[in-house]
MARTISE-672007 format. One record per residue: residue in one letter; x, y, z of N, C-alpha, C in turn. Coordinates in pm, whole numbers, padded with zeros to 5 digits, always signed. Example, Ala and Ser with C-alpha at 12.3 -4.5 7.8 and 13.67 -1.06 7.14 Angstrom:
# residues 2
A+01319-00569+00780+01230-00450+00780+01320-00330+00780;S+01285-00225+00708+01367-00106+00714+01290+00003+00787;
# end
This chain:
# residues 200
X+00087-00185-00029-00013+00000+00001+00083+00125+00003;X+00191+00178+00108+00286+00246+00080+00355+00274-00038;X+00399+00201-00150+00434+00200-00258+00329+00249-00382;X+00244+00210-00320+00119+00244-00389+00056+00402-00373;X+00064+00470-00269+00069+00593-00231+00170+00709-00273;X+00251+00592-00290+00405+00701-00346+00393+00718-00496;X+00338+00649-00546+00321+00651-00675+00219+00690-00773;X+00125+00730-00658-00005+00815-00684+00019+00958-00648;X+00115+00982-00564+00167+01104-00527+00306+01171-00603;X+00335+01026-00656+00423+01098-00789+00360+01166-00876;X+00234+01062-00926+00110+01078-01057+00072+01262-01039;X+00041+01261-00920-00050+01393-00851+00054+01504-00900;X+00191+01480-00860+00290+01609-00873+00261+01609-00998;X+00328+01532-01095+00346+01560-01265+00218+01641-01298;X+00107+01540-01267-00019+01613-01327+00002+01750-01306;X+00010+01826-01186-00002+01978-01123+00095+02036-01158;X+00273+02020-01197+00343+02054-01225+00366+02087-01382;X+00345+02005-01452+00371+01994-01577+00298+02091-01620;X+00340+02200-01750+00254+02296-01777+00176+02278-01885;X+00088+02306-01932-00008+02260-02073-00093+02392-02102;X-00090+02437-02220-00166+02509-02292-00349+02463-02252;X-00364+02358-02258-00508+02271-02204-00569+02296-02093;X-00420+02284-02030-00464+02323-01866-00620+02420-01828;X-00716+02348-01735-00794+02451-01688-00806+02466-01538;X-00825+02547-01435-00798+02595-01321-00910+02690-01264;X-00948+02639-01150-01096+02684-01072-01069+02634-00966;X-01071+02760-00851-01065+02781-00682-01189+02823-00683;X-01244+02740-00584-01377+02785-00471-01325+02775-00332;X-01398+02928-00297-01390+02934-00182-01468+02959-00090;X-01471+02925+00042-01634+02895+00157-01624+02948+00269;X-01663+03016+00339-01662+03054+00464-01732+02929+00546;X-01662+02861+00690-01743+02831+00738-01810+02854+00879;X-01946+02864+00865-02022+02926+00959-02128+02818+01082;X-02074+02883+01163-02184+02835+01303-02272+02919+01386;X-02352+02932+01392-02465+02971+01458-02434+03137+01391;X-02401+03169+01310-02360+03332+01169-02231+03337+01233;X-02140+03258+01282-02023+03313+01331-01920+03221+01240;X-01798+03324+01170-01729+03256+01065-01592+03168+01191;X-01598+03062+01165-01485+02970+01204-01394+02883+01176;X-01409+02916+01029-01285+02872+00909-01296+02887+00807;X-01230+02819+00717-01274+02840+00549-01295+02722+00517;X-01322+02683+00357-01269+02539+00290-01240+02575+00153;X-01168+02547+00086-01142+02543-00043-01112+02443-00121;X-01206+02436-00249-01214+02326-00364-01134+02414-00470;X-01005+02326-00522-00924+02290-00654-00980+02226-00740;X-00972+02248-00876-01016+02155-01008-00898+02210-01143;X-00835+02144-01163-00764+02171-01254-00806+02059-01339;X-00812+02088-01502-00856+01966-01591-00772+02039-01674;X-00670+01879-01726-00596+01860-01842-00613+01792-01935;X-00687+01785-02044-00730+01704-02164-00799+01624-02096;X-00772+01486-02073-00882+01358-02000-00871+01382-01877;X-00803+01444-01827-00739+01407-01670-00811+01480-01586;X-00821+01503-01479-00919+01610-01357-00885+01567-01247;X-00813+01690-01187-00758+01661-00980-00844+01779-00962;X-00886+01689-00826-00965+01805-00755-00924+01765-00632;X-00906+01863-00515-00858+01915-00387-00961+01964-00319;X-00986+01937-00195-01033+01993-00139-01002+02015+00056;X-00970+02137+00085-00889+02144+00217-00979+02253+00308;X-01016+02187+00407-01144+02296+00543-00995+02248+00644;X-01036+02370+00716-00993+02398+00828-01094+02472+00939;X-01148+02447+01093-01216+02496+01109-01229+02465+01250;X-01287+02575+01374-01278+02539+01501-01382+02598+01589;X-01446+02479+01597-01588+02467+01660-01598+02474+01840;X-01643+02549+01918-01668+02576+02064-01771+02477+02107;X-01788+02366+02174-01858+02318+02197-01885+02327+02355;X-01836+02187+02430-01801+02205+02572-01655+02199+02589;X-01569+02221+02491-01460+02242+02467-01452+02272+02337;X-01294+02327+02311-01253+02397+02174-01242+02251+02031;X-01273+02244+01939-01257+02133+01810-01261+02220+01727;X-01101+02163+01730-01077+02177+01575-01061+02040+01474;X-01121+02083+01346-01147+02007+01240-01085+02044+01136;X-00946+01931+01075-00922+01980+00944-00950+01872+00847;X-00991+01840+00721-00985+01807+00609-00902+01810+00489;X-00872+01705+00418-00801+01745+00300-00796+01611+00247;X-00895+01667+00119-00924+01476+00042-00901+01555-00159;X-00872+01433-00178-00776+01435-00336-00839+01336-00399;X-00878+01392-00525-00931+01273-00664-00885+01296-00808;X-00873+01216-00802-00782+01201-00950-00896+01105-01052;X-00963+01190-01158-01009+01137-01272-00959+01086-01398;X-01038+01053-01482-00948+00960-01635-01076+00955-01722;X-01118+01056-01804-01234+01025-01902-01320+01024-01814;X-01365+01108-01700-01502+01097-01639-01491+00996-01529;X-01398+00901-01524-01408+00788-01383-01322+00818-01353;X-01350+00762-01206-01239+00859-01060-01088+00726-01074;X-01003+00747-01088-00902+00679-01065-00843+00649-00907;X-00848+00729-00875-00799+00709-00753-00804+00871-00589;X-00884+00837-00528-00887+00932-00376-00845+00931-00277;X-00817+01031-00145-00791+01024-00053-00877+01088+00002;X-00891+01049+00156-00963+01155+00251-00899+01146+00395;X-00805+01251+00455-00766+01282+00578-00808+01363+00695;X-00905+01322+00775-00936+01370+00861-00867+01346+01001;X-00840+01511+01063-00785+01535+01199-00882+01599+01284;X-00868+01553+01434-00961+01613+01531-00882+01686+01624;X-00848+01787+01678-00750+01873+01773-00617+01794+01739;X-00576+01793+01633-00436+01721+01600-00426+01557+01595;X-00539+01543+01660-00487+01360+01574-00602+01281+01494;X-00500+01204+01421-00615+01127+01305-00701+01040+01312;X-00831+01100+01239-00976+01057+01248-00984+00943+01180;X-00962+00963+01034-00989+00922+00936-00839+00991+00840;X-00796+00829+00773-00712+00824+00633-00778+00730+00568;X-00821+00716+00477-00832+00670+00355-00818+00660+00214;X-00816+00561+00130-00774+00586+00058-00832+00466-00090;X-00856+00566-00202-00956+00471-00316-00912+00459-00398;X-00867+00312-00428-00797+00308-00588-00873+00241-00737;X-00898+00283-00827-00957+00161-00951-00869+00030-00971;X-00973-00011-01010-00919-00168-01052-00978-00212-01211;X-00947-00319-01240-01030-00385-01364-01178-00444-01276;X-01213-00486-01148-01373-00540-01131-01446-00398-01045;X-01336-00313-01076-01394-00251-00950-01293-00126-00871;X-01281-00139-00733-01184-00052-00673-01177-00134-00563;X-01001-00086-00502-00951-00104-00343-00988-00014-00265;X-01012-00063-00139-01060+00050-00069-00946-00020+00043;X-00876+00130+00084-00769+00113+00214-00792+00229+00340;X-00755+00177+00450-00790+00241+00611-00745+00174+00676;X-00699+00258+00779-00612+00173+00914-00710+00074+00972;X-00849+00082+00959-00958-00042+01019-00920-00138+00940;X-00980-00164+00783-00953-00234+00727-00979-00194+00596;X-00874-00306+00478-00913-00302+00359-01030-00368+00288;X-01055-00334+00190-01198-00402+00051-01206-00382-00051;X-01325-00408-00065-01354-00410-00261-01498-00352-00227;X-01482-00277-00363-01621-00223-00406-01641-00274-00547;X-01696-00379-00577-01735-00451-00725-01894-00356-00782;X-01845-00271-00860-01921-00170-00906-01852-00099-01071;X-01949-00042-01181-01870+00005-01272-01817+00111-01197;X-01730+00178-01309-01637+00308-01264-01739+00441-01217;X-01703+00450-01127-01753+00538-01030-01722+00698-01105;X-01816+00771-01144-01800+00919-01260-01861+01018-01119;X-01861+01026-01012-01929+01146-00912-01894+01102-00781;X-01800+01218-00708-01759+01136-00577-01815+01323-00538;X-01829+01345-00367-01859+01397-00281-01797+01575-00361;X-01629+01539-00377-01569+01677-00407-01581+01739-00541;X-01685+01678-00621-01735+01712-00731-01828+01772-00724;X-01889+01748-00638-02057+01814-00594-02032+01960-00597;X-01901+02023-00550-01924+02146-00586-01901+02231-00670;X-01835+02132-00788-01863+02209-00910-01961+02148-01029;X-02020+02076-01016-02114+02011-01096-02232+01947-01000;X-02395+02052-01060-02496+02034-01033-02562+01864-01020;X-02590+01744-00933-02600+01599-01000-02735+01639-01027;X-02814+01506-01060-02910+01476-01114-02981+01363-00966;X-03142+01374-01001-03207+01358-00871-03166+01201-00825;X-03146+01122-00735-03132+00996-00758-02989+00951-00813;X-02908+00992-00801-02802+01010-00886-02665+00954-00786;X-02587+00816-00798-02545+00795-00655-02376+00862-00678;X-02333+00874-00586-02217+00960-00483-02132+00885-00419;X-02006+00902-00490-01904+00840-00354-01864+00873-00252;X-01838+00893-00167-01821+00933-00045-01650+00912-00042;X-01545+00966-00023-01449+00893-00005-01397+00916+00103;X-01463+00918+00189-01436+00898+00381-01535+00772+00385;X-01629+00836+00352-01736+00626+00423-01697+00526+00335;X-01635+00529+00221-01561+00453+00108-01691+00421+00073;X-01855+00453+00027-01961+00396-00019-02013+00504-00119;X-02122+00423-00195-02198+00511-00277-02288+00570-00222;X-02348+00618-00172-02472+00727-00203-02551+00753-00284;X-02707+00765-00271-02764+00799-00345-02831+00944-00301;X-02806+01021-00362-02841+01164-00398-03001+01201-00397;X-03064+01263-00344-03240+01328-00369-03246+01483-00377;X-03292+01519-00488-03345+01661-00523-03458+01721-00426;X-03497+01758-00321-03594+01803-00253-03635+01979-00335;X-03605+02013-00425-03647+02139-00454-03546+02177-00541;X-03613+02265-00659-03558+02371-00778-03338+02386-00686;X-03277+02331-00782-03166+02340-00736-03097+02303-00590;X-03184+02206-00520-03156+02162-00365-03183+02048-00393;X-03039+01984-00272-03091+01814-00301-02990+01817-00151;X-03049+01653-00146-03045+01623-00029-02925+01462+00012;X-02826+01508+00087-02744+01392+00074-02773+01343+00229;X-02820+01166+00226-02786+01174+00358-02689+01041+00376;X-02624+01080+00457-02472+00979+00531-02505+00842+00617;X-02413+00751+00600-02461+00629+00702-02423+00646+00791;X-02388+00818+00868-02366+00793+01033-02488+00839+01075;X-02600+00894+00957-02722+00921+01037-02716+01055+01027;X-02620+01102+00968-02627+01262+00946-02662+01337+00809;X-02684+01408+00778-02766+01429+00639-02665+01584+00577;X-02651+01607+00481-02642+01793+00412-02745+01767+00301;X-02718+01922+00280-02821+01990+00130-02714+02049+00082;X-02756+02049-00052-02636+02130-00130-02716+02220-00226;X-02719+02377-00212-02785+02468-00299-02706+02481-00448;X-02753+02501-00542-02700+02517-00690-02708+02630-00753;X-02626+02710-00819-02695+02810-00910-02581+02835-01057;X-02609+02819-01175-02612+02821-01277-02404+02712-01277;X-02494+02625-01179-02421+02451-01214-02313+02442-01078;X-02303+02571-01027-02184+02574-00842-02240+02557-00756;X-02200+02511-00673-02286+02463-00528-02221+02588-00468;X-02321+02697-00407-02304+02827-00347-02310+02806-00198;X-02383+02690-00165-02404+02679+00001-02382+02512+00029;X-02397+02499+00098-02402+02367+00197-02437+02368+00321;X-02513+02310+00401-02606+02274+00498-02524+02123+00566;X-02477+02145+00653-02414+02037+00697-02496+02007+00844;X-02576+01892+00870-02642+01854+00983-02594+01716+01047;X-02500+01801+01154-02442+01657+01236-02566+01647+01403;X-02558+01547+01462-02668+01497+01499-02625+01621+01704;X-02482+01744+01678-02535+01760+01788-02464+01940+01726;X-02460+01975+01600-02500+02098+01557-02526+02090+01418;X-02500+02229+01348-02550+02211+01215-02465+02348+01201;X-02347+02324+01067-02252+02435+01000-02319+02476+00829;X-02282+02569+00832-02286+02625+00694-02175+02677+00624;X-02160+02626+00495-02085+02655+00401-02083+02759+00278;X-02018+02891+00274-02133+02938+00209-02003+03030+00151;X-02011+03024-00012-01942+03088-00125-01869+03226-00106;X-01763+03218-00134-01716+03369-00103-01644+03425-00254;X-01594+03306-00309-01519+03360-00438-01556+03218-00545;
# end
């Protein structure tokens, strides 16, 4: 697994830093809000170069509950010809690693890696994951791959340009769209609700 991750990291680095006149880049920035207060920020980066698409999401927020909770999230994914090749999800809470997962395409589906266990997903090539939700409005009942849960989830349209995604842990998110771009997300957790608001 370590050699595989190194190989992917090298491929990502080459893809990002080799200049190309055909490359298109897009950066989205969001405020992280809790009870109206700005508690952090999130950025989504997308680079398209021919048939290749690279996505990266980075989020940092500090939530005051009974104690201060600092949450850092970093997710990366690579698509080729619209199909997921590789993704990773890393989450830390107060500096401690909570999630560290990778997904790799194979001939028969996908292999999944995590510190808890490794596994396989037998399915058609994945063409949509949660990071892509920020750049592309989904369709009703579309299957969305969660890189952190390593599962395919079905998203439901609840209103015009508004979608609900129920998560395996019982929490759920709402995604709002304008001109195909996600401009607001409501993250409903058992203990709190956080809003992401597009600022650029």
